[in-house]
Structure formats: structure tokens, C-alpha cells
DODREN-716385 format. One record per residue: residue number from 1; residue in one letter; y, z, x of N, C-alpha, C in turn. Coordinates in pm, 1 decimal. Example, Ala and Ser with C-alpha at 12.3 -4.5 7.8 and 13.67 -1.06 7.14 Angstrom:
<pts>
<1,A,<-569.0,780.0,1319.0>,<-450.0,780.0,1230.0>,<-330.0,780.0,1320.0>>
<2,S,<-225.0,708.0,1285.0>,<-106.0,714.0,1367.0>,<3.0,787.0,1290.0>>
</pts>
This chain:
<pts>
<1,M,<7555.3,1235.5,1336.9>,<7574.2,1378.7,1355.6>,<7718.2,1404.2,1399.1>>
<2,S,<7787.7,1487.6,1324.8>,<7925.8,1517.1,1360.5>,<7933.6,1650.5,1433.7>>
<3,L,<8027.0,1657.6,1525.8>,<8048.1,1780.3,1601.5>,<8125.1,1880.3,1517.2>>
<4,P,<8102.3,2010.3,1538.9>,<8180.9,2109.0,1464.7>,<8326.6,2101.7,1508.1>>
<5,N,<8414.8,2132.1,1415.6>,<8557.5,2133.3,1445.6>,<8597.2,2269.4,1500.7>>
<6,Y,<8673.5,2266.6,1607.2>,<8722.0,2388.9,1670.5>,<8857.1,2425.1,1611.1>>
<7,Q,<8877.6,2552.4,1588.0>,<9006.2,2602.5,1540.4>,<9052.5,2710.5,1637.3>>
<8,P,<9167.3,2690.3,1704.5>,<9213.9,2792.3,1799.0>,<9244.7,2922.7,1726.8>>
<9,T,<9213.1,3032.9,1791.4>,<9237.3,3164.0,1731.3>,<9384.6,3201.7,1742.5>>
<10,A,<9427.2,3291.6,1656.2>,<9564.1,3342.3,1661.5>,<9589.2,3409.7,1795.9>>
<11,E,<9488.8,3479.7,1848.8>,<9503.1,3548.8,1977.0>,<9527.9,3449.3,2090.6>>
<12,L,<9454.3,3338.1,2091.2>,<9473.9,3237.7,2195.5>,<9613.3,3176.5,2185.3>>
<13,L,<9653.5,3140.7,2064.0>,<9785.5,3079.8,2046.1>,<9896.1,3176.7,2085.6>>
<14,Q,<9880.8,3304.0,2052.7>,<9979.9,3404.0,2092.9>,<9982.2,3418.6,2244.9>>
<15,A,<9865.0,3411.5,2308.9>,<9858.7,3419.2,2454.8>,<9928.7,3299.6,2519.0>>
<16,F,<9930.6,3185.3,2449.8>,<10000.5,3065.7,2497.4>,<10149.7,3071.2,2465.2>>
<17,G,<10194.9,3177.5,2398.8>,<10336.7,3193.1,2369.5>,<10378.7,3147.5,2231.6>>
<18,F,<10283.6,3107.6,2147.0>,<10316.4,3066.3,2010.9>,<10335.9,3189.0,1922.3>>
<19,V,<10428.8,3179.6,1828.8>,<10456.8,3285.4,1732.1>,<10422.3,3230.7,1593.8>>
<20,K,<10354.6,3312.1,1513.4>,<10314.7,3269.6,1379.0>,<10435.5,3272.2,1284.9>>
<21,Y,<10448.0,3165.6,1204.4>,<10555.3,3154.2,1105.2>,<10494.4,3135.4,967.9>>
<22,S,<10574.8,3155.1,864.0>,<10526.0,3133.4,728.5>,<10493.5,2985.3,709.7>>
<23,A,<10397.0,2959.2,623.8>,<10351.2,2822.2,600.7>,<10299.2,2810.2,457.9>>
<24,P,<10291.0,2688.8,406.3>,<10232.3,2667.6,274.0>,<10085.6,2709.9,271.6>>
<25,P,<10027.5,2725.5,152.2>,<9886.1,2762.2,142.9>,<9796.6,2663.5,218.5>>
<26,K,<9685.6,2712.9,268.0>,<9581.8,2636.2,337.4>,<9625.8,2583.7,473.7>>
<27,Q,<9730.7,2643.9,530.7>,<9767.6,2610.4,667.3>,<9833.6,2730.7,732.9>>
<28,T,<9826.3,2732.9,865.5>,<9890.8,2836.2,945.1>,<9977.6,2764.3,1047.3>>
<29,R,<10100.3,2811.7,1065.0>,<10197.3,2743.2,1150.6>,<10238.8,2836.0,1264.7>>
<30,Y,<10239.9,2779.6,1385.2>,<10281.6,2852.1,1504.8>,<10384.7,2768.0,1578.5>>
<31,S,<10484.1,2833.3,1639.9>,<10585.0,2761.6,1717.9>,<10617.7,2838.5,1843.8>>
<32,R,<10670.2,2764.4,1939.9>,<10722.1,2824.3,2062.5>,<10830.8,2732.1,2115.9>>
<33,P,<10926.5,2788.3,2189.7>,<11030.7,2703.6,2247.7>,<10973.1,2617.8,2359.6>>
<34,S,<11028.7,2498.3,2376.0>,<10992.2,2412.5,2488.2>,<11115.1,2396.3,2576.5>>
<35,E,<11101.9,2320.4,2683.0>,<11215.4,2300.6,2773.4>,<11330.6,2229.6,2703.6>>
<36,C,<11298.5,2145.3,2603.4>,<11405.2,2067.6,2539.4>,<11402.3,2077.4,2386.9>>
<37,G,<11330.2,2175.2,2331.3>,<11325.9,2186.6,2186.3>,<11229.3,2292.7,2138.6>>
<38,Q,<11147.5,2258.0,2040.5>,<11053.3,2351.3,1978.2>,<10918.8,2282.4,1960.1>>
<39,E,<10810.7,2346.9,2004.2>,<10674.5,2296.8,1985.7>,<10612.7,2369.2,1866.7>>
<40,T,<10555.5,2294.0,1775.1>,<10493.6,2352.7,1656.0>,<10351.6,2301.9,1643.6>>
<41,L,<10262.0,2393.5,1615.7>,<10122.1,2362.0,1594.5>,<10085.2,2410.2,1455.2>>
<42,V,<10027.6,2322.0,1374.4>,<9984.3,2357.4,1239.1>,<9832.3,2350.3,1236.5>>
<43,V,<9767.6,2457.9,1191.0>,<9622.5,2462.3,1175.9>,<9593.9,2462.2,1026.1>>
<44,Y,<9523.5,2359.7,980.2>,<9489.1,2347.8,838.5>,<9357.1,2417.8,810.0>>
<45,H,<9329.6,2448.3,683.4>,<9210.3,2524.4,645.9>,<9080.5,2455.0,688.1>>
<46,D,<9081.8,2322.7,705.7>,<8960.8,2251.3,748.5>,<8955.6,2232.7,900.0>>
<47,A,<9038.6,2306.9,974.5>,<9047.1,2306.3,1120.8>,<9116.5,2182.5,1176.2>>
<48,E,<9175.8,2099.3,1090.0>,<9257.2,1989.1,1141.4>,<9382.8,2048.8,1204.5>>
<49,L,<9430.0,1986.7,1310.7>,<9548.4,2033.5,1381.6>,<9657.7,1928.4,1374.8>>
<50,A,<9781.2,1973.5,1372.3>,<9896.3,1884.8,1387.7>,<9985.3,1946.2,1495.0>>
<51,L,<10025.5,1864.9,1592.0>,<10117.9,1908.4,1696.0>,<10247.1,1830.8,1676.5>>
<52,L,<10357.4,1902.8,1668.8>,<10488.4,1842.0,1647.9>,<10585.5,1902.3,1747.3>>
<53,E,<10678.7,1821.0,1793.3>,<10782.8,1874.0,1880.8>,<10918.5,1830.2,1828.6>>
<54,A,<11007.0,1927.3,1809.2>,<11143.6,1898.2,1764.7>,<11234.3,1897.7,1886.7>>
<55,V,<11303.7,1786.0,1905.6>,<11396.1,1770.4,2017.6>,<11526.4,1714.4,1963.3>>
<56,D,<11635.0,1781.8,1993.5>,<11767.1,1737.7,1946.3>,<11768.9,1712.3,1795.8>>
<57,G,<11704.8,1800.2,1720.3>,<11705.0,1789.8,1575.1>,<11612.1,1685.1,1517.5>>
<58,Q,<11534.7,1614.2,1600.5>,<11440.5,1514.4,1551.2>,<11298.8,1558.5,1581.4>>
<59,I,<11208.9,1534.7,1486.4>,<11068.0,1571.0,1506.2>,<10994.7,1452.5,1567.4>>
<60,L,<10927.5,1479.3,1676.6>,<10845.4,1379.0,1742.1>,<10700.2,1407.4,1706.4>>
<61,Y,<10631.8,1315.1,1643.5>,<10491.2,1331.9,1608.1>,<10408.4,1314.7,1733.9>>
<62,R,<10315.7,1402.5,1756.6>,<10232.9,1396.5,1876.3>,<10085.2,1373.6,1845.6>>
<63,F,<10030.0,1450.7,1750.3>,<9885.5,1443.4,1724.8>,<9855.1,1502.3,1588.3>>
<64,Q,<9758.7,1444.3,1520.6>,<9701.0,1506.0,1401.7>,<9554.1,1467.0,1397.4>>
<65,G,<9466.7,1566.0,1393.2>,<9323.2,1540.7,1391.6>,<9245.0,1666.3,1422.7>>
<66,H,<9121.8,1647.0,1464.9>,<9031.7,1758.2,1496.1>,<8996.4,1756.9,1644.8>>
<67,V,<8964.9,1873.6,1697.0>,<8909.9,1885.7,1832.2>,<8779.1,1963.1,1821.1>>
<68,A,<8691.1,1946.5,1919.7>,<8556.9,2004.2,1911.9>,<8541.1,2136.6,1985.9>>
<69,S,<8635.7,2169.5,2077.3>,<8618.0,2290.1,2157.5>,<8752.4,2338.4,2210.8>>
<70,E,<8751.6,2459.6,2265.3>,<8873.5,2511.8,2327.1>,<8913.5,2425.5,2446.0>>
<71,A,<8814.9,2379.1,2523.5>,<8845.6,2292.7,2638.4>,<8915.6,2165.3,2592.6>>
<72,E,<8866.8,2104.0,2485.3>,<8929.8,1983.0,2433.1>,<9070.5,2013.9,2380.8>>
<73,F,<9089.1,2130.7,2319.7>,<9220.0,2172.6,2271.8>,<9317.8,2184.7,2389.0>>
<74,R,<9274.1,2245.2,2499.5>,<9360.7,2259.7,2617.0>,<9396.1,2123.1,2676.2>>
<75,V,<9299.7,2032.2,2679.8>,<9326.0,1896.6,2728.9>,<9428.6,1828.1,2639.1>>
<76,L,<9414.0,1845.1,2508.2>,<9509.1,1785.8,2413.8>,<9650.9,1836.0,2440.8>>
<77,L,<9666.6,1966.5,2460.9>,<9799.2,2021.2,2490.0>,<9857.2,1959.4,2616.4>>
<78,R,<9774.4,1945.8,2719.0>,<9822.5,1886.8,2844.4>,<9858.6,1739.0,2826.6>>
<79,Q,<9783.9,1667.7,2741.3>,<9811.9,1525.5,2718.9>,<9948.4,1503.1,2655.2>>
<80,V,<9995.1,1598.0,2575.8>,<10127.8,1584.5,2515.1>,<10232.4,1664.7,2594.6>>
<81,S,<10195.9,1700.7,2718.0>,<10285.1,1769.8,2812.4>,<10327.9,1907.8,2764.4>>
<82,W,<10237.1,1977.6,2695.6>,<10262.6,2115.8,2656.6>,<10183.0,2207.7,2747.8>>
<83,P,<10241.6,2318.9,2792.8>,<10166.4,2412.8,2875.0>,<10042.3,2464.6,2800.5>>
<84,A,<9931.5,2475.1,2871.4>,<9805.9,2521.5,2811.6>,<9748.5,2638.8,2889.0>>
<85,E,<9837.5,2723.8,2937.9>,<9794.9,2841.2,3012.6>,<9843.7,2966.6,2941.2>>
<86,V,<9774.5,3073.9,2966.1>,<9812.2,3203.6,2909.5>,<9940.8,3248.8,2976.4>>
<87,I,<10035.8,3293.0,2894.6>,<10162.0,3345.3,2945.2>,<10142.6,3494.2,2973.0>>
<88,V,<10170.8,3534.0,3095.6>,<10156.0,3673.6,3134.9>,<10290.2,3742.2,3117.3>>
<89,S,<10291.2,3848.0,3034.1>,<10414.9,3924.2,3017.9>,<10409.3,4047.3,3104.7>>
<90,S,<10522.9,4079.8,3163.9>,<10526.8,4194.7,3254.4>,<10565.0,4320.1,3184.0>>
</pts>
């Protein structure tokens, strides 16, 4: 028995500070600045995720796969040292 794949919503990603960018068909791409570069999250049509971080012009591969829930998604972000909290704008 396989667990359902979780796909983060655009609203959640925007609340985390990600901005949607153009992407090839069957994927959605979001990015946000990090302390030392750019964090990019790609959501594929089958709910697979890819997390990439560009630092000093080089892309560092972090993760590619599926997660089962929002809680697991937040843990994944923390494991790669990305903030996983809602950004409050004033």
C-alpha cells in the first residue's frame, strides 16, 4: 500500500515567501532568495518535488522525490536548512 503524495499549494508556498516563475509543461516552479543565493522548488504534475539552491552561480542539488503530508514537507525544508515558516508581511 502506497501513501498518497502531497503537493504543497501555491498559497502555502507564497506564504513561505516563494514566488511563482514560468516553467516547462507539467511542472510549476517557485523561487525565493536565501541568505547566500536562491532557493527553488519545482512541483511536477505527479506531485514529485525537486529542491535546488543556487549559491555563487552553482546549483546545489538537495532533494528530488515525494512527500506524504504538509508536515513531512516542512520537515524536508528544515532538513535542507530552508525556513519553513509563514512570512508575515506588515
